[in-house]
N, C-alpha and C positions, 0 to 999 in steps of 0.2 A: 646844793639842793639835795633832797632825798628822792629816791626812785621807789615806786611801789614794789613791795617785796614779791608780789606775785609775778611782776615783770622780771625781777632779778632771778627768781627761781626758774622761769622759763629760759632765760638767757644762759644760766649755769648749765641747764640740761643740754642746751644747744652747743655748748662749748666743751662737752665731755669728750676728751681725746680718745677714750676707749670705745666709743660707740660708733660703729660704721654707719654710713648713710645708705638707706634703701634706694633701689633704683627709682629715679624720678624725683628724688628729694629736692625741694626748693633751696636747700642749703648747699647743694653741690656747686662747686666752681670748676669749670672745664680747664684744667691746667694743660691739656694736651692739644688745644686748638685755639686759633684766633688771638694771639699766636701760641704755639706750643712752648712751654717753659720747662718741660721735662724730657727733652730729646726730640728727635725728628719724627718719631712715630709712637703713638700711644701703645702701651704694652698690651692692652686688651684687643686692640686692632690686630696686633701680631699673633696673639693667641687665637683669635677668631679666624684669621686668614689661614693659619696652619690647619685648623680643623676643616674649613670649607674647601680647601684645595686638596685635601687628602682623599685617596681612593680607598683607604682602609683605616681602622681605628688608630688614633694618635694618643701619645702620652707626653705631656709637657710639664715643665717645672717653672714655678713663678715665686719670686721672693721680694722682700723689701723690709725696711724697718717698720716696727709697729708704729702706727700713727701717720704713715705716709699716705694712707688711702688705699692700701692693697685690697682689703676686703670690700670696701666701697666700689672699687673698680671691678672686682669679680662679680659683685651683685649687679652692677650695670651691665656687664657682659651677659649675665644670665637673663636680665630683662630684655636686652636687645634681641637675643636669639629666640627667647620664648614668645616675644610679641611680634616678630618679623613675619611678613606674609611669605607664602611659598614662592620660589624654592629656597629662600634664604632663611628659613626657619629651622627650628630644632626643638629639643626638649632638654632643659638643663635641670639636673638634680643637684642642688647645693647642699653640701654636708659640712657642718661645723664639727670637725674631728675632736675638738675639746670636750664635746659631750660624751665621747666614747673612749678617749685615750688620755691618760693622766699626763699632764704637761711636765711633771717633775720625776717621772719614772723612765727608765730605758724603754725604747719603743721597738717593736718588731714588725716584720712583714705580716705576721699572722694577726696582730692587732689591727693593722690597716685594712687587710682584706676582709676580716670578719665584720668590721664596722661598715665598710662599703656594701658588702653582700647583704647585711641586715637592712641597711637603708634602702637599697634598690628593691628588695623583697617587700619591705614595708610600703614603699611607694606603689608597688603593684597592687597590694591589698587595698590601699587607700583609694586608688582609682577604680578598682572593681567594686568597692564598697562591700566587701565580704563581711560575713557575720562575725568572725573572730576579730579581736583587736588587731589592727595592722601590725604585722611583723611577728605575731605570735607563732604562726605555723613554722616559719624559718627557725625561730629560736628553739622550738621543740626539736626540730631535726638536728640543729647544732648541738643541743644538750645531749640527745641520744647518741650522736656520733662520737662524742668525747667521753661519755660516762663509762663505757666499757674499757677505756684505756687509762682511767684514773686508778691510782693505787688504793688499796682498801682503807688506808689511813687518811684519804683525802678529806678536806674540809667541806667540799661541795657535796651537799646532801643528794640522795638518789632520786628525789622527787622534783620534777620540774615545777610543780605548783608552788613550791616554797620560794621560788624566785620569779617565775613568770616573766613579764616584760622588764622586771628589774634586773634580769640577768646581765644585761649590758652595763648597768651601773655597778654591779658586783665586779665585773671584769675590770672596770675602770678604777674603782676605789678600794677594793679589797685585794691587797697585794698577794696575800697567801693564796686565795682562790685563783687570781690571775696567773701566778707562777705555776700552780698545779695544772691549769688548763693549757698553759703555754708548753709545759713539758709533754703533756698528752698529745698536743698537736705536732710537736717536733717528731714524735715517733711515727707519725703518718703524714708527714709534711706534704709530699707529692699528692697524696689522695685528698688532703684538705684543700690544696690549691685547685685541683681539678673540680672538686665539689663546689667551691666558690664560683669558679668560672661557669659551671653548669647551672647553678642557681641563678646567677646574674643573667645568663642567656634565657632561661625559662621566664624569669621575671620581665625581661624586656619584651618577650613575645606577648605576655599578658598586657603590658603597658601599651604596646602598639595596637593590640586588639581593642583596648579601652578608649584610646584617644586618636587612633588613626596614624596616617603617614608622617605626621609631625615628629613622632618618636623614632622615625627611621634614622634620624641623626640625633643620637642620645649622648649627652655629655654629662659626666660626673665632675663636679668641682669639689675636691677634698681640701678644705681650708682648715687652718689652725695648726697644721703640723710644724709651721715655722716657729711656733711658740714653745716647743719642747725645749727645756733648758734644765740646768742643774740648780737645785735649791741651795747647795753649798759647794765649795771647791772640791771637797772630798769625793763628790759624785760626778764631777765634770767629765773625767776620762771615760767612765762607763756610759754616760749619757751621750757624749759626742761619738764614741765608737759605735753605739747602737744606731745613731742617725746616719753615720757614714755607711754602715752595713746595709741599712734599709734602702738607701738611694743608689748605692753603688753595687755592693755584692748581690743584693736581691732586687736590683732595679728591673730586671727582666720580668719578675713576677708582678710588678706594679702595672704592667701593660695589660689592660683588660681586652680580651679578644673580641668582645661584642659591642664595645662602645668607646667613645673618646673619654679621656680623663685628664684633669689638670690638678697637680699637687702643689701646695705651697711647701717651702722647705726653709730651714734656718739660713739666714744670709751668710753666716760665717763659713758654711760648707763650700761655698764657691771657691774659697782659698785653701781648701784642704786637699782637693784632688782634681787632677786634670781630666779624669774620666767621668765626671758628673753628667755630662751631656751625651755620652757615647751610646747609651741604651735608650735614649728618648728621641722624640720626633724632631727636636731642635735644641740648640743650646739654651740653657736656663736664662730666663729673663729676670732682670732686677728693676723694680720701680725706683727711679732716682729721686733725689730731693728736687724741690723747685729751685731753679737757678736764679739766685738774686744777685750774684756777682760772678765775674769771670775769674780765670786762674790768677790774674794779677791783682785781684781784689777790687777791681772797678765795679761800680754798681751796674746791675742789669735791670733797666727800668721796667721792662715787660714783666719780669718775674716779681719785682716789688709791687707792681700794680695788681697782679693776680693774687698775691698774698694779702694785699689790703682788701681785695674783694672778698676773700675768705672771712676776714675779720668783720667786714660790713654785713655779710650774709648772716653770720652767727649772732651779731649784736642788734640787727634790724635797723637801729638808729644810732650809728656810732657817735654822733654829736652828744647824745644823751649821756654817754659814758665818758667821752674824751674831750668834749668841748667844741668850740667853733671851728677848730682846725684839726679834725681827728686824724687826717693823713700825717701831719707832722707829729702828732702825739704818739701815733702807733709806730712810726718809723724806727725808734730805738728797739722795739720788740722784734720787728722783722729782721733788723740787722743782727741782733744778738742771737737769733735762733737759726740763722744760716739756711733759711728755706725749708726748715723742718716743721711741717704743719702741727705735729703733736705738741711741740714745745710752745708754739704760738698759742694754741688752745689752752695749754696748761697755764700759761701766764694770764691769759684772759680770765680763765675760771678762777684763779687765785685772787685776782683783783675784784671780781664780782662777789666772791665769798667774803673777802676781808674788809672791803671799803663800805662806808656808810654814807659818805658825801660824794656827790658827783657834780660836775666832771671830776675825774681823778687828777690829782695834782702830779706834775712831772716827777717830783721827788718820790711819790708813792709808786709810780711806774718803775722808776729806777730801782727801788727797793724790791719790787716783785721780780725784776730781772736778776738782781743780785742774789736773791734767795735760790732761784733755780740754778744760777751759775755755780753757787756753792755746792750743790749736789753733784755737779760734774767734777769740780775740783777735789771733792772728797774721795773719788774713786780712782784718781790718777796716781800711779806709782812712779817713783823716780826711775825705775827700770823701764818705764814706757817712754821716757823722755827722748832717747836717741832716735827711736823709730818715728815718733811724732815729729821730730825735727826733720827727718828725712822726707816724710810725707808733705810737710809744709813747704819744703824746698822743691820737691820733684813733682808732686801731685800724681805720683804713680805707685802701683803695687810694688813692694820690694821683692826682688827676685834673687838676692844674693845667696840665700840658703833657705832650707825648709823651715828652720826654727823661726826665722824672721817673718816668713810668710804666714806661719801659724799664729804668731803674735799679732800680725796685722789683722787676721781674721777675728781674734779676740777683741782687739781694740775697736774694730768695726762693729762687732756685736754689742759692745758697750756704748755705742753711739758717739765715741770720741772722734771718729772719722766719718765723714759723710761722702756719699757718692753723687756725682752730677753727670749730666750727659749733654755735650754740645759738640756734635760730631763724634769723636771718641769719648769713651768714659774717662773721667778724671776724678781725683779725690782731694779733699781738703780737710783740715781740722775743723771740728765744730767750733764756731766762734767762742762759745762759752768755755772751751778748753784753754783758750789763750789767757795768759796771766796766771795760770795755776802755779802755786809755789813749787810743786814737784818738777816743773819745767825750767826753773831758773838756771840750773847748772848748764843746760843746753842753750837756752835762749838769752840768758842774762836778764837784767832788769826790764829790758824792752822786749817783752814776749811777742811772738809773731802776731 
C-alpha cells in the first residue's frame, strides 16, 4: 500500500539524525532510566551534580559521537535547571559554538572566549530590553579594543558600522580578517582575557538584576566544539594541535571566574593526552552507545527494547512502515547499528525517502543496511586491521605505545569503534565494520 506523502515528509523530518531534540520533546526516549542502557548514571546527572555540589564556579568537559544524543541531553539539562523551583534552579545560557567558530579551521582560546563573552553580553542586553540591538555595545568595545593593534594593511575596515552585528560572522567565515584579529589579540592576550572576564562579570550582574536570584547559579553550555575537524588530511595535524592546545595548554583560561561552564570537545582528544581532566572540575564525560549486546556478543534485551522505542516514537505507527510484526522487521537494523542512534535514524530516513510501497519488504531493509555498511567499508584501510583485531579481542584501549593510542583515537573518531558502559567502559567494533575486505588478512573469511 502507499502512505500519504504528507505523513512520509513528517516522518522523514522526525528521523533526521542531525537534528537534536528540544527539552520536553515527545520523541525523546529515556535511555538512562527504567532501566539505564548507557551506564549506571546519566551523564547530565553527573554534570548537574558537579555544579550543584560546588562552592565555586566549575568547568566541565563532555563528549560523545555525533548522533548519540549529546546535544539533546544538554538541552534537557538546561531545561531541568531553568525550570526547577528554588533552591535547585539556575539560569542556563546555551551557546551553539558552530555559529561563531568555523568547524574546519584551527580553533584558539580567543575564539572561544570572544564568542562566550559576546553571547553573555547579548543575553544581558536581551533581558534588559535595551534600545540598541542585543550584543552591539560589546561588539563596539571589542572592535575598538583591537583596531589600534591592527597593522595599517589590515583588511578590517576602521568603521564598526561596516560590520555591526555581522562582525562575529566575519570572524567565523573570513579567514583573513580572523587571522588579523587573532594576531592583534595575541599581542595583548592577558589584557584580552581579563577584559572578557570583566565583561562577563558585568553582564551577569545585569542579568541578576533583570531576573533575580535564579541567575545566582549561572551556567554556560558551550556546545559544538566537538565538531571541529579537518576538511582534508593535509589540515589534520594543525586542527588537532589547535584543539589539544585549547583544552590542555589553555585549559586554565576556559574556566570562567564568575559562572559555571560546560564545554563539548572532540571525542578523539580523550586518547591524546592524560592531562585533559587536570584543569577541570572533574574527569571528562563521554556519552556511550546504547548497550544492545555484551562483550561476548550476547543480546542485551533492555537495550534492544529501548532502541525499538526510539524507532516507534519517530515513526508514530511502526506497523504502517514495517508490517504486522515491526519488532522483528526492525531487529536487523538495530543489530547492524550496534546501539548507535544516528545510524538507526539514518537507515529509517533512507527507507522513508526511497520506498513507495509499505510495509517495507525484508529485502529492501537489508539493502538499506547494506548501503550504509558500504560507507563504513569504504573508509577502512588495511593498516587499520591489526588494531581493529586487537579491539575485537580485548575490548580495551591499546596501551602498548603512543602511536597505537593515537591510531585508536582516529578510528574512534571515524565511528569504526564504539564505546559502551556496563560498570567499566569497554569498546567494540561497529557491527558494520565486520566483514570489510580490508580486514580479511587479520580475520580471514570469517570476519569478527
